C-alpha positions, 0 to 999 in steps of 0.5 A: 048440178048433181054429180053421179059416180059410177061403180067403175069410178069407185073402183078406180079410186079404191084401186088408186088409194090401195096403190098409195097405201102400199107405196106408203107401207114400202116407204115408210113402215117397212124401213121403221119396222126393219130398224125395230127388228134390227134393234130387238135382235141386238138387244136379244143378243146382248141379253143372251150373252149377259145371261151366259156370263152370269151363269158361268159366274155362278157356275164358278162360284159353285165350284169354288165353294160347293158347301155354301151353295148347297146351304144356300139352295136349302135355304132358298128351298126351305123359304119357297116352301114356307110361302107355298103352304 
């Protein structure tokens, strides 16, 4: 009892499998990816807001104490210069 499959049978099976995979992608993977994209967007927005707040805080401190800011920048520049050499 030998079973014989034709190329048409194989092509039909491949087509059916392709449809199943596409349906799984639409049903399972699509919503999951969408959720991750939404979460990543939210985290990015939060990081951006936090960065802006911190930049505003630093800018305010520099305006309030410009001499300290200049001295601190000089120290940081000196230390970085020593490490680079």
